[in-house]
C-alpha positions in Angstrom: 23.2 72.2 79.5 26.3 71.7 78.1 26.9 68.3 79.8 23.2 67.4 78.5 24.5 68.0 74.7 27.6 66.0 75.0 25.9 63.3 76.5 23.4 63.1 73.7 25.9 63.5 71.0 28.0 60.7 72.7 25.0 58.4 72.9 24.2 59.2 68.9 27.5 58.9 67.8 27.5 55.3 69.6 24.5 54.4 67.9 26.1 55.2 64.7 29.0 53.7 65.8 27.0 50.4 66.3 25.2 50.4 63.2 28.4 50.8 61.2 30.3 48.0 63.3 27.0 45.9 62.6 27.0 47.0 59.0 30.6 46.2 58.9 30.4 42.6 60.1 27.7 42.0 58.4 29.9 43.1 55.2 33.0 40.8 56.4 30.5 37.8 56.7 29.3 38.4 53.2 32.9 38.4 51.9 33.6 35.4 53.7 31.0 33.1 53.4 29.9 34.4 49.6 27.0 36.7 50.7 23.6 35.9 51.5 22.5 32.9 50.1 20.2 33.4 47.1 17.0 30.9 46.9 18.0 27.7 44.8 16.5 27.2 41.8 15.0 23.4 41.4 17.5 21.1 39.7 16.6 20.6 36.1 15.4 17.4 35.3 18.0 14.8 33.9 17.4 14.1 30.2 17.7 10.0 29.8 20.7 9.6 27.0 19.3 9.0 23.5 19.4 5.6 23.0 21.0 4.3 19.7 18.1 2.8 17.2 18.8 -0.7 16.0 19.6 -1.4 12.4 16.6 -1.4 10.1 15.4 -5.3 9.4 16.3 -6.4 6.2 13.5 -5.6 3.8 11.8 -8.8 2.8 10.5 -9.3 -0.8 6.6 -9.5 -0.6 5.3 -12.8 -2.7 3.2 -11.2 -5.9 2.1 -14.3 -7.2 2.1 -18.0 -6.7 2.6 -20.7 -9.5 1.1 -23.7 -10.7 2.5 -25.7 -13.4 -0.3 -27.4 -15.7 -0.3 -30.2 -17.8 -2.8 -28.9 -20.9 -4.0 -32.2 -22.0 -5.9 -33.4 -18.7 -5.4 -30.5 -16.4 -3.4 -31.6 -13.6 -1.4 -29.2 -12.0 0.8 -28.6 -8.9 2.2 -25.6 -7.2 5.9 -24.6 -7.8 5.6 -21.8 -5.2 5.7 -18.3 -4.8 6.8 -16.0 -7.2 8.7 -12.4 -5.9 10.6 -11.7 -9.4 10.9 -12.1 -12.9 14.2 -14.2 -12.1 11.7 -16.4 -9.7 9.0 -16.7 -12.5 11.7 -17.8 -15.6 13.2 -20.4 -13.1 10.0 -22.1 -12.5 8.7 -21.8 -16.0 11.9 -23.8 -16.8 11.4 -25.9 -14.0 7.6 -26.8 -15.0 8.3 -27.3 -18.7 10.8 -29.7 -17.7 8.8 -31.8 -15.3 7.0 -34.0 -18.1 8.5 -35.5 -21.2 5.9 -36.2 -23.4 3.3 -33.4 -22.3 3.2 -30.1 -22.8 3.4 -28.4 -19.3 3.0 -24.8 -18.9 3.3 -22.4 -15.9 0.2 -20.4 -14.9 0.4 -17.5 -11.9 -2.1 -16.2 -9.9 -1.4 -13.0 -7.9 -1.4 -12.4 -4.2 -3.4 -10.1 -2.5 -1.3 -9.1 0.5 -3.8 -7.4 2.3 -6.3 -10.1 2.8 -4.6 -13.5 2.1 -1.3 -15.0 3.2 -1.2 -17.0 0.6 -1.8 -20.3 2.0 -5.6 -20.7 0.9 -5.4 -18.4 -1.8 -4.8 -17.6 -4.7 -5.9 -20.9 -5.8 -5.9 -22.5 -9.8 -9.2 -21.0 -10.2 -7.7 -17.7 -10.4 -4.5 -18.5 -12.1 -3.5 -17.5 -16.0 -1.1 -17.9 -18.7 1.2 -15.5 -20.2 -1.6 -14.8 -22.6 -3.7 -13.9 -19.5 -6.4 -17.0 -20.2 -7.5 -18.6 -17.2 -6.8 -22.1 -16.1 -11.1 -22.4 -15.8 -10.6 -21.7 -19.5 -9.0 -24.6 -20.2 -11.2 -27.1 -21.9 -9.7 -29.7 -20.0 -9.6 -28.0 -17.0 -10.2 -30.7 -14.0 -10.1 -33.7 -16.3 -7.6 -35.6 -14.6 -10.2 -35.7 -11.8 -12.1 -37.9 -14.2 -9.4 -40.7 -14.6 -6.1 -41.3 -15.8 -5.6 -40.4 -19.8 -2.7 -42.7 -21.0 -2.1 -40.2 -23.7 -1.2 -37.6 -21.1 1.0 -39.9 -19.3 5.0 -38.2 -18.4 7.3 -40.8 -20.5 10.1 -39.7 -18.1 8.4 -40.7 -14.8 7.4 -44.3 -13.4 3.9 -43.2 -12.6 3.4 -40.9 -15.6 2.8 -38.0 -13.2 5.2 -34.4 -13.4 8.3 -34.9 -11.9 10.9 -32.3 -10.8 14.4 -33.1 -12.7 17.1 -33.0 -10.0 19.0 -30.6 -12.5 16.6 -27.4 -11.7 15.4 -28.3 -8.3 15.8 -25.0 -6.8 15.4 -26.3 -3.4 18.8 -28.1 -3.3 21.0 -26.6 -0.5 24.8 -27.2 -0.1 24.9 -31.0 1.8 21.2 -32.3 1.1 21.4 -36.1 -0.2 19.8 -37.1 -2.9 18.9 -40.4 -4.9 20.5 -41.0 -8.1 20.5 -43.5 -10.5 23.8 -44.7 -9.7 23.2 -44.1 -5.6 23.0 -41.5 -3.0 25.0 -38.4 -3.5 25.5 -35.2 -1.5 24.6 -32.1 -3.4 27.5 -29.4 -2.7 26.7 -26.8 -5.7 25.1 -23.3 -5.5 21.2 -22.5 -5.8 21.7 -21.7 -9.2 20.2 -23.8 -11.6 20.6 -26.0 -14.0 22.7 -28.3 -11.6 25.8 -30.3 -13.2 27.3 -33.2 -12.4 29.8 -32.2 -11.0 27.3 -30.7 -8.2 26.9 -34.2 -6.8 29.3 -36.1 -5.2 29.4 -39.5 -3.4 28.3 -40.3 0.0 31.4 -41.6 1.1 33.8 -39.0 -0.2 31.7 -36.0 1.0 33.2 -33.8 3.6 29.7 -32.0 3.9 28.5 -34.1 6.4 29.2 -35.3 9.4 31.2 -38.8 9.9 28.5 -40.5 11.8 25.8 -39.4 9.4 27.9 -40.7 6.6 28.1 -44.1 7.9 24.8 -44.2 8.7 23.9 -43.4 5.0 26.3 -45.9 3.6 24.9 -48.5 5.5 21.2 -47.4 4.5 22.3 -47.6 0.8 24.0 -51.6 1.5 20.9 -52.6 2.8 18.7 -51.2 -0.4 21.4 -52.2 -2.5 21.1 -56.0 -1.1 18.2 -57.9 -1.8 16.2 -59.5 1.1 
């Protein structure tokens, strides 16, 4: 009986020692290899790098009106371009007044409807007004030039009697432009400000603003023009 109890006790002890040894071995493995593995979380999505925004484009001034230079004695007119500022309007008015000696030239302006028109066909002369707000169509001589030339309205400063923008107030001139002057071909070397001075124009032969090949061609052309055929 005693032997049986001893055998049971030994067996129980052996089982306990086996369990303890197993636990000890598991603890050692956990210590060496970092413990039991936990479920891995899904990697967080990589956020795209924030791209630098391009610099905003420079603001473009929207035309607010279109100018028309009108000869009041017969209603003759020509477009002077878009007006984007008060300076543009003053410059076009000065240019208009200087375009015809002997005839009254007045600047009329027509408001641009930026929502419905690109300005190519509208606004038209029919909607243009002077500084007093009077429409061109209210002018007693509106469109009278279409019925024929009126000698009393001829511009004394031009050969054909039509308005002509003087070179001194031409706002389209740019540095390097070649223009025809009374004393020959000249190269413009001034700024955009008007009125232009005589010193803003130099002879083609002495100008360094144009390539030598172009200069030679222009000088040859000038010589052919000056030589009677």
